[in-house]
C-alpha positions as CSV (number, residue, x, y, z in Angstrom):
1,X,56.3,-201.9,49.7
2,X,55.4,-205.3,51.0
3,X,55.9,-208.6,49.0
4,X,54.3,-211.9,49.7
5,X,56.2,-215.1,49.8
6,X,56.1,-215.8,46.1
7,X,57.1,-212.3,45.2
8,X,59.9,-212.3,47.8
9,X,61.4,-215.6,46.5
10,X,61.2,-214.2,42.9
11,X,62.9,-211.0,44.0
12,X,65.7,-212.9,45.6
13,X,65.8,-215.4,42.7
14,X,65.5,-218.4,45.1
15,X,63.0,-221.1,45.8
16,X,60.3,-220.7,48.4
17,X,62.0,-223.5,50.3
18,X,65.2,-221.5,50.4
19,X,63.3,-218.5,51.6
20,X,61.7,-220.5,54.4
21,X,65.2,-221.6,55.4
22,X,66.4,-218.0,55.6
23,X,63.4,-217.2,57.8
24,X,64.1,-220.2,60.0
25,X,67.7,-219.1,60.3
26,X,66.6,-215.5,61.1
27,X,68.5,-214.1,58.2
28,X,65.5,-212.3,56.6
29,X,63.1,-210.0,58.5
30,X,59.4,-210.8,57.9
31,X,56.0,-209.7,59.0
32,X,53.0,-211.9,59.9
33,X,50.2,-209.5,60.7
34,X,47.3,-211.9,60.6
35,X,49.1,-214.9,62.0
36,X,49.0,-216.8,58.7
37,X,50.5,-215.0,55.7
38,X,54.1,-213.8,55.6
39,X,55.1,-210.4,54.1
40,X,58.5,-208.9,53.4
41,X,59.6,-205.3,53.0
42,X,61.5,-204.8,49.8
43,X,64.0,-202.7,51.7
44,X,64.7,-205.6,54.1
45,X,65.3,-208.0,51.2
46,X,67.7,-205.5,49.6
47,X,69.5,-205.2,53.0
48,X,69.9,-208.9,53.1
49,X,71.4,-208.9,49.7
50,X,73.8,-206.1,50.6
51,X,75.1,-208.0,53.7
52,X,76.6,-210.5,51.2
53,X,79.0,-207.9,49.8
54,X,82.6,-209.1,49.7
55,X,85.6,-206.9,49.1
């Protein structure tokens, strides 16, 4: 399932600006099939969240 920028930022509970920062820092995988709109796989966002696990 793909999410657009608004849906992805809502899913991560962050602002769009913070999402763009994650993209710039290459911390979140994204897709840009038409060269304009960004899309995110829900699984990739979950993977990003899981990388923040501390034990």
